[in-house]
ROLOMAR-195306 format. One record per atom (N, C-alpha, C, O): atom name; residue in one letter; x negated, z negated, y negated; residue number from 1. Coordinates in pm, whole numbers, plus 32768, in hexadecimal, padded with zeros to 4 digits. Each point is the difference from the previous one (the first is absolute). Layout:
% ROLOMAR-195306
<atom: CA, rest: A, x: X, z: Z, y: Y, nr: NUM>
...
//
This chain:
% ROLOMAR-195306
<atom: N, rest: M, x: 33E9, z: 24B6, y: 872B, nr: 1>
<atom: CA, rest: M, x: 807E, z: 8004, y: 7FB9, nr: 1>
<atom: C, rest: M, x: 8065, z: 7FA0, y: 803E, nr: 1>
<atom: O, rest: M, x: 8040, z: 7FB2, y: 7FB9, nr: 1>
<atom: N, rest: I, x: 7FCD, z: 8055, y: 80CB, nr: 2>
<atom: CA, rest: I, x: 8062, z: 7FA9, y: 8043, nr: 2>
<atom: C, rest: I, x: 7FDA, z: 7F6E, y: 7FED, nr: 2>
<atom: O, rest: I, x: 8058, z: 7FAC, y: 7FEC, nr: 2>
<atom: N, rest: D, x: 7F27, z: 8035, y: 801B, nr: 3>
<atom: CA, rest: D, x: 7FD5, z: 7F75, y: 7FEB, nr: 3>
<atom: C, rest: D, x: 8028, z: 7FCF, y: 7F77, nr: 3>
<atom: O, rest: D, x: 802C, z: 7F8E, y: 7FF0, nr: 3>
<atom: N, rest: H, x: 7FC4, z: 80C6, y: 7FAD, nr: 4>
<atom: CA, rest: H, x: 8024, z: 7FD9, y: 7F77, nr: 4>
<atom: C, rest: H, x: 8096, z: 7FE6, y: 7FF5, nr: 4>
<atom: O, rest: H, x: 802A, z: 7F9D, y: 7FC5, nr: 4>
<atom: N, rest: V, x: 8026, z: 80BB, y: 8074, nr: 5>
<atom: CA, rest: V, x: 8092, z: 7FEF, y: 7FFC, nr: 5>
<atom: C, rest: V, x: 8028, z: 7F84, y: 804E, nr: 5>
<atom: O, rest: V, x: 8055, z: 7FB3, y: 7FD3, nr: 5>
<atom: N, rest: R, x: 7F6E, z: 803A, y: 80A1, nr: 6>
<atom: CA, rest: R, x: 8021, z: 7F8B, y: 8052, nr: 6>
<atom: C, rest: R, x: 7FE1, z: 7F80, y: 7FB4, nr: 6>
<atom: O, rest: R, x: 8052, z: 7FA4, y: 7FFD, nr: 6>
<atom: N, rest: D, x: 7F39, z: 8054, y: 7FC4, nr: 7>
<atom: CA, rest: D, x: 7FDC, z: 7F89, y: 7FB5, nr: 7>
<atom: C, rest: D, x: 8061, z: 7FE8, y: 7F8C, nr: 7>
<atom: O, rest: D, x: 802A, z: 7F8F, y: 7FE8, nr: 7>
<atom: N, rest: W, x: 7FFA, z: 80DB, y: 7FD1, nr: 8>
<atom: CA, rest: W, x: 805E, z: 7FF3, y: 7F92, nr: 8>
<atom: C, rest: W, x: 8087, z: 7FCF, y: 8034, nr: 8>
<atom: O, rest: W, x: 803D, z: 7FA7, y: 7FC5, nr: 8>
<atom: N, rest: W, x: 7FF0, z: 8094, y: 80AA, nr: 9>
<atom: CA, rest: W, x: 8082, z: 7FDB, y: 8037, nr: 9>
<atom: C, rest: W, x: 8004, z: 7F6D, y: 8025, nr: 9>
<atom: O, rest: W, x: 8060, z: 7FBA, y: 7FE1, nr: 9>
<atom: N, rest: F, x: 7F37, z: 8015, y: 8062, nr: 10>
<atom: CA, rest: F, x: 7FFF, z: 7F74, y: 802A, nr: 10>
<atom: C, rest: F, x: 7FF7, z: 7FA2, y: 7F88, nr: 10>
<atom: O, rest: F, x: 8030, z: 7F8E, y: 8009, nr: 10>
<atom: N, rest: Q, x: 7F96, z: 809D, y: 7F8A, nr: 11>
<atom: CA, rest: Q, x: 7FF8, z: 7FAA, y: 7F8A, nr: 11>
<atom: C, rest: Q, x: 8082, z: 7FFF, y: 7FB0, nr: 11>
<atom: O, rest: Q, x: 801F, z: 7F9C, y: 7FC0, nr: 11>
<atom: N, rest: H, x: 802D, z: 80D2, y: 8043, nr: 12>
<atom: CA, rest: H, x: 8071, z: 800D, y: 7FA6, nr: 12>
<atom: C, rest: H, x: 808A, z: 8002, y: 8043, nr: 12>
<atom: O, rest: H, x: 8065, z: 7FF3, y: 7FBB, nr: 12>
<atom: N, rest: C, x: 7FA0, z: 801D, y: 80C5, nr: 13>
<atom: CA, rest: C, x: 8082, z: 800B, y: 8043, nr: 13>
<atom: C, rest: C, x: 8017, z: 7F88, y: 805C, nr: 13>
<atom: O, rest: C, x: 7FA2, z: 7FBF, y: 802E, nr: 13>
<atom: N, rest: S, x: 80DB, z: 8025, y: 7FE9, nr: 14>
<atom: CA, rest: S, x: 8024, z: 7F91, y: 8056, nr: 14>
<atom: C, rest: S, x: 7FDF, z: 801F, y: 8091, nr: 14>
<atom: O, rest: S, x: 8014, z: 8071, y: 802E, nr: 14>
<atom: N, rest: R, x: 7FB9, z: 7F2C, y: 8018, nr: 15>
<atom: CA, rest: R, x: 7FE1, z: 8012, y: 808D, nr: 15>
<atom: C, rest: R, x: 8079, z: 7FDF, y: 8059, nr: 15>
<atom: O, rest: R, x: 8000, z: 8020, y: 8077, nr: 15>
<atom: N, rest: A, x: 8065, z: 7FA0, y: 7F50, nr: 16>
<atom: CA, rest: A, x: 8073, z: 7FD4, y: 804F, nr: 16>
<atom: C, rest: A, x: 8049, z: 8074, y: 8045, nr: 16>
<atom: O, rest: A, x: 801F, z: 7FF4, y: 8076, nr: 16>
<atom: N, rest: P, x: 7FFE, z: 807B, y: 7F45, nr: 17>
<atom: CA, rest: P, x: 8046, z: 806D, y: 8047, nr: 17>
<atom: C, rest: P, x: 7FAE, z: 8038, y: 8074, nr: 17>
<atom: O, rest: P, x: 8037, z: 8022, y: 8069, nr: 17>
<atom: N, rest: V, x: 7F48, z: 7FE8, y: 7F86, nr: 18>
<atom: CA, rest: V, x: 7FA9, z: 8032, y: 806B, nr: 18>
<atom: C, rest: V, x: 8000, z: 7F9E, y: 8074, nr: 18>
<atom: O, rest: V, x: 8004, z: 8029, y: 8074, nr: 18>
<atom: N, rest: A, x: 7FF5, z: 7F57, y: 7F6E, nr: 19>
<atom: CA, rest: A, x: 8001, z: 7F9B, y: 806A, nr: 19>
<atom: C, rest: A, x: 8083, z: 8005, y: 804D, nr: 19>
<atom: O, rest: A, x: 8000, z: 7FF5, y: 807B, nr: 19>
<atom: N, rest: R, x: 806F, z: 801B, y: 7F40, nr: 20>
<atom: CA, rest: R, x: 8082, z: 800B, y: 8044, nr: 20>
<atom: C, rest: R, x: 8004, z: 807C, y: 8059, nr: 20>
<atom: O, rest: R, x: 8032, z: 7FFA, y: 8071, nr: 20>
<atom: N, rest: L, x: 7F9B, z: 8075, y: 7F5C, nr: 21>
<atom: CA, rest: L, x: 7FFD, z: 807B, y: 804F, nr: 21>
<atom: C, rest: L, x: 7FAB, z: 7FF0, y: 807D, nr: 21>
<atom: O, rest: L, x: 8028, z: 802B, y: 806C, nr: 21>
<atom: N, rest: L, x: 7F63, z: 7F97, y: 7F87, nr: 22>
<atom: CA, rest: L, x: 7FAA, z: 7FEC, y: 8073, nr: 22>
<atom: C, rest: L, x: 803F, z: 7FA1, y: 8066, nr: 22>
<atom: O, rest: L, x: 7FF6, z: 8017, y: 8079, nr: 22>
<atom: N, rest: R, x: 804C, z: 7F80, y: 7F57, nr: 23>
<atom: CA, rest: R, x: 8044, z: 7FA5, y: 805D, nr: 23>
<atom: C, rest: R, x: 8071, z: 8046, y: 804A, nr: 23>
<atom: O, rest: R, x: 8011, z: 7FEC, y: 8079, nr: 23>
<atom: N, rest: A, x: 803B, z: 8066, y: 7F41, nr: 24>
<atom: CA, rest: A, x: 806F, z: 8049, y: 8040, nr: 24>
<atom: C, rest: A, x: 7FC9, z: 8061, y: 8068, nr: 24>
<atom: O, rest: A, x: 8038, z: 800C, y: 806D, nr: 24>
<atom: N, rest: E, x: 7F5C, z: 8038, y: 7F73, nr: 25>
<atom: CA, rest: E, x: 7FC6, z: 805E, y: 8060, nr: 25>
<atom: C, rest: E, x: 7FC9, z: 7FB5, y: 8079, nr: 25>
<atom: O, rest: E, x: 800F, z: 802E, y: 8071, nr: 25>
<atom: N, rest: R, x: 7FB3, z: 7F5F, y: 7F78, nr: 26>
<atom: CA, rest: R, x: 7FCE, z: 7FB0, y: 8070, nr: 26>
<atom: C, rest: R, x: 8071, z: 7FD4, y: 805B, nr: 26>
<atom: O, rest: R, x: 7FF5, z: 8006, y: 807A, nr: 26>
<atom: N, rest: R, x: 807A, z: 7FCC, y: 7F4A, nr: 27>
<atom: CA, rest: R, x: 8073, z: 7FD6, y: 8050, nr: 27>
<atom: C, rest: R, x: 8039, z: 8074, y: 804F, nr: 27>
<atom: O, rest: R, x: 8026, z: 7FF0, y: 8074, nr: 27>
<atom: N, rest: R, x: 7FE1, z: 8087, y: 7F4F, nr: 28>
<atom: CA, rest: R, x: 8034, z: 8075, y: 8045, nr: 28>
<atom: C, rest: R, x: 7FA7, z: 8024, y: 8077, nr: 28>
<atom: O, rest: R, x: 8032, z: 801C, y: 806D, nr: 28>
<atom: N, rest: L, x: 7F4C, z: 7FE4, y: 7F7E, nr: 29>
<atom: CA, rest: L, x: 7FA4, z: 8021, y: 806D, nr: 29>
<atom: C, rest: L, x: 8004, z: 7F97, y: 806F, nr: 29>
<atom: O, rest: L, x: 7FFD, z: 8023, y: 8076, nr: 29>
<atom: N, rest: E, x: 800C, z: 7F5E, y: 7F65, nr: 30>
<atom: CA, rest: E, x: 8008, z: 7F96, y: 8064, nr: 30>
<atom: C, rest: E, x: 807F, z: 800F, y: 8054, nr: 30>
<atom: O, rest: E, x: 7FFC, z: 7FEF, y: 807A, nr: 30>
<atom: N, rest: A, x: 8073, z: 8030, y: 7F45, nr: 31>
<atom: CA, rest: A, x: 807E, z: 8010, y: 8049, nr: 31>
<atom: C, rest: A, x: 7FF9, z: 8076, y: 8061, nr: 31>
<atom: O, rest: A, x: 802E, z: 7FF7, y: 8072, nr: 31>
<atom: N, rest: E, x: 7F99, z: 8077, y: 7F60, nr: 32>
<atom: CA, rest: E, x: 7FF6, z: 8075, y: 8057, nr: 32>
<atom: C, rest: E, x: 7FA2, z: 7FE6, y: 8075, nr: 32>
<atom: O, rest: E, x: 801D, z: 8026, y: 8071, nr: 32>
<atom: N, rest: L, x: 7F72, z: 7F9A, y: 7F74, nr: 33>
<atom: CA, rest: L, x: 7FA2, z: 7FE1, y: 806C, nr: 33>
<atom: C, rest: L, x: 803E, z: 7F9E, y: 8064, nr: 33>
<atom: O, rest: L, x: 7FF1, z: 8011, y: 8078, nr: 33>
<atom: N, rest: A, x: 8055, z: 7F8B, y: 7F56, nr: 34>
<atom: CA, rest: A, x: 803F, z: 7F9E, y: 8058, nr: 34>
<atom: C, rest: A, x: 806C, z: 8040, y: 8057, nr: 34>
<atom: O, rest: A, x: 8014, z: 7FD9, y: 8072, nr: 34>
<atom: N, rest: R, x: 8030, z: 8089, y: 7F56, nr: 35>
<atom: CA, rest: R, x: 8069, z: 8044, y: 804D, nr: 35>
<atom: C, rest: R, x: 7FC4, z: 8058, y: 806D, nr: 35>
<atom: O, rest: R, x: 8034, z: 8005, y: 806F, nr: 35>
<atom: N, rest: R, x: 7F5E, z: 803E, y: 7F72, nr: 36>
<atom: CA, rest: R, x: 7FC5, z: 805E, y: 8061, nr: 36>
<atom: C, rest: R, x: 7FA3, z: 7FBC, y: 8063, nr: 36>
<atom: O, rest: R, x: 8002, z: 801E, y: 8077, nr: 36>
<atom: N, rest: L, x: 7FAC, z: 7F86, y: 7F57, nr: 37>
<atom: CA, rest: L, x: 7F99, z: 7FC1, y: 8054, nr: 37>
<atom: C, rest: L, x: 7FFA, z: 7F6B, y: 7FE2, nr: 37>
<atom: O, rest: L, x: 7FA7, z: 7FD6, y: 7FB5, nr: 37>
<atom: N, rest: P, x: 80B2, z: 7FDA, y: 8081, nr: 38>
<atom: CA, rest: P, x: 8005, z: 7F72, y: 7FDB, nr: 38>
<atom: C, rest: P, x: 7F7F, z: 7FB4, y: 8020, nr: 38>
<atom: O, rest: P, x: 7FD6, z: 7FAC, y: 7FB0, nr: 38>
<atom: N, rest: D, x: 7FEA, z: 806F, y: 80C1, nr: 39>
<atom: CA, rest: D, x: 7F83, z: 7FBA, y: 8022, nr: 39>
<atom: C, rest: D, x: 7F90, z: 8027, y: 7FA1, nr: 39>
<atom: O, rest: D, x: 7FB3, z: 7FAA, y: 7FD3, nr: 39>
<atom: N, rest: A, x: 8044, z: 80D5, y: 800E, nr: 40>
<atom: CA, rest: A, x: 7F99, z: 802F, y: 7FA3, nr: 40>
<atom: C, rest: A, x: 8017, z: 7FC6, y: 7F76, nr: 40>
<atom: O, rest: A, x: 7FA1, z: 7FDC, y: 7FBA, nr: 40>
<atom: N, rest: S, x: 80DD, z: 801C, y: 801E, nr: 41>
<atom: CA, rest: S, x: 8022, z: 7FC8, y: 7F7D, nr: 41>
<atom: C, rest: S, x: 7FCF, z: 7F70, y: 7FF4, nr: 41>
<atom: O, rest: S, x: 7FC7, z: 7FDA, y: 7F9A, nr: 41>
<atom: N, rest: A, x: 8050, z: 7FD7, y: 80CC, nr: 42>
<atom: CA, rest: A, x: 7FD4, z: 7F74, y: 7FFE, nr: 42>
<atom: C, rest: A, x: 7F68, z: 7FF7, y: 7FFC, nr: 42>
<atom: O, rest: A, x: 7FC9, z: 7FAC, y: 7FB9, nr: 42>
<atom: N, rest: A, x: 7FF3, z: 80A9, y: 8093, nr: 43>
<atom: CA, rest: A, x: 7F6E, z: 7FFE, y: 8002, nr: 43>
<atom: C, rest: A, x: 7FC7, z: 8026, y: 7F78, nr: 43>
<atom: O, rest: A, x: 7FA2, z: 7FC1, y: 7FD0, nr: 43>
<atom: N, rest: V, x: 8096, z: 80A6, y: 7FF2, nr: 44>
<atom: CA, rest: V, x: 7FD1, z: 802B, y: 7F7C, nr: 44>
<atom: C, rest: V, x: 8018, z: 7F91, y: 7F9A, nr: 44>
<atom: O, rest: V, x: 7FA8, z: 7FE4, y: 7FAE, nr: 44>
<atom: N, rest: R, x: 80CD, z: 7FDE, y: 8057, nr: 45>
<atom: CA, rest: R, x: 801F, z: 7F94, y: 7FA1, nr: 45>
<atom: C, rest: R, x: 7F9D, z: 7F8D, y: 800E, nr: 45>
<atom: O, rest: R, x: 7FD2, z: 7FCA, y: 7F9B, nr: 45>
<atom: N, rest: R, x: 800D, z: 8011, y: 80E1, nr: 46>
<atom: CA, rest: R, x: 7F9E, z: 7F94, y: 8015, nr: 46>
<atom: C, rest: R, x: 7F77, z: 8025, y: 7FC9, nr: 46>
<atom: O, rest: R, x: 7FBD, z: 7FAE, y: 7FC1, nr: 46>
<atom: N, rest: R, x: 8018, z: 80CF, y: 8056, nr: 47>
<atom: CA, rest: R, x: 7F7D, z: 802B, y: 7FCD, nr: 47>
<atom: C, rest: R, x: 7FFC, z: 8000, y: 7F69, nr: 47>
<atom: O, rest: R, x: 7F9E, z: 7FD4, y: 7FC4, nr: 47>
<atom: N, rest: V, x: 80CC, z: 805D, y: 7FFD, nr: 48>
<atom: CA, rest: V, x: 8005, z: 8005, y: 7F6E, nr: 48>
<atom: C, rest: V, x: 8000, z: 7F74, y: 7FC6, nr: 48>
<atom: O, rest: V, x: 7FB7, z: 7FE4, y: 7FA1, nr: 48>
<atom: N, rest: L, x: 809A, z: 7FC3, y: 8096, nr: 49>
<atom: CA, rest: L, x: 8004, z: 7F76, y: 7FCD, nr: 49>
<atom: C, rest: L, x: 7F7A, z: 7FBA, y: 8013, nr: 49>
<atom: O, rest: L, x: 7FD6, z: 7FB3, y: 7FAA, nr: 49>
<atom: N, rest: A, x: 7FE7, z: 8066, y: 80C5, nr: 50>
<atom: CA, rest: A, x: 7F7C, z: 7FC5, y: 8018, nr: 50>
<atom: C, rest: A, x: 7F9C, z: 8035, y: 7F99, nr: 50>
<atom: O, rest: A, x: 7FAF, z: 7FB4, y: 7FCB, nr: 50>
<atom: N, rest: A, x: 8056, z: 80CD, y: 8018, nr: 51>
<atom: CA, rest: A, x: 7FA5, z: 803B, y: 7F9E, nr: 51>
<atom: C, rest: A, x: 801A, z: 7FC6, y: 7F75, nr: 51>
<atom: O, rest: A, x: 7FA2, z: 7FE6, y: 7FB5, nr: 51>
<atom: N, rest: I, x: 80DD, z: 8004, y: 8029, nr: 52>
<atom: CA, rest: I, x: 8021, z: 7FC5, y: 7F7E, nr: 52>
<atom: C, rest: I, x: 7FCD, z: 7F72, y: 7FF7, nr: 52>
<atom: O, rest: I, x: 7FC7, z: 7FD8, y: 7F9A, nr: 52>
<atom: N, rest: R, x: 804C, z: 7FDB, y: 80D1, nr: 53>
<atom: CA, rest: R, x: 7FCD, z: 7F75, y: 8000, nr: 53>
<atom: C, rest: R, x: 7F69, z: 7FFF, y: 7FF2, nr: 53>
<atom: O, rest: R, x: 7FC9, z: 7FAD, y: 7FB7, nr: 53>
<atom: N, rest: D, x: 7FF2, z: 80AE, y: 8090, nr: 54>
<atom: CA, rest: D, x: 7F6E, z: 8006, y: 7FF6, nr: 54>
<atom: C, rest: D, x: 7FD3, z: 8024, y: 7F73, nr: 54>
<atom: O, rest: D, x: 7F9F, z: 7FC8, y: 7FCC, nr: 54>
<atom: N, rest: A, x: 80A7, z: 8097, y: 7FF6, nr: 55>
<atom: CA, rest: A, x: 7FDC, z: 802A, y: 7F79, nr: 55>
<atom: C, rest: A, x: 8018, z: 7F90, y: 7F9C, nr: 55>
<atom: O, rest: A, x: 7FB2, z: 7FEF, y: 7FA2, nr: 55>
<atom: N, rest: E, x: 80B7, z: 7FC4, y: 8071, nr: 56>
<atom: CA, rest: E, x: 801D, z: 7F93, y: 7FA3, nr: 56>
<atom: C, rest: E, x: 7F9E, z: 7F8B, y: 8011, nr: 56>
<atom: O, rest: E, x: 7FE5, z: 7FB8, y: 7FA0, nr: 56>
<atom: N, rest: S, x: 7FE7, z: 8036, y: 80D8, nr: 57>
<atom: CA, rest: S, x: 7FA7, z: 7F8E, y: 8016, nr: 57>
<atom: C, rest: S, x: 7F72, z: 801B, y: 7FCC, nr: 57>
<atom: O, rest: S, x: 7FB2, z: 7FA2, y: 7FF1, nr: 57>
<atom: N, rest: T, x: 802D, z: 80DB, y: 7FF5, nr: 58>
<atom: CA, rest: T, x: 7F78, z: 801E, y: 7FCE, nr: 58>
<atom: C, rest: T, x: 7FF9, z: 8001, y: 7F6C, nr: 58>
<atom: O, rest: T, x: 7F95, z: 8017, y: 7FC8, nr: 58>
//
């Protein structure tokens, strides 16, 4: 049931509001992590960016 609704939603609804929501949540989490653990925040950011670059190159 959920798969059917998800497929319908992606075909008929705009993805822009969801993308904005995800970006806002990512920024909020990054800010909180940077405030609490600045070294860990930088390490996580480097790992994520490396994973994105690897995924784009394949």
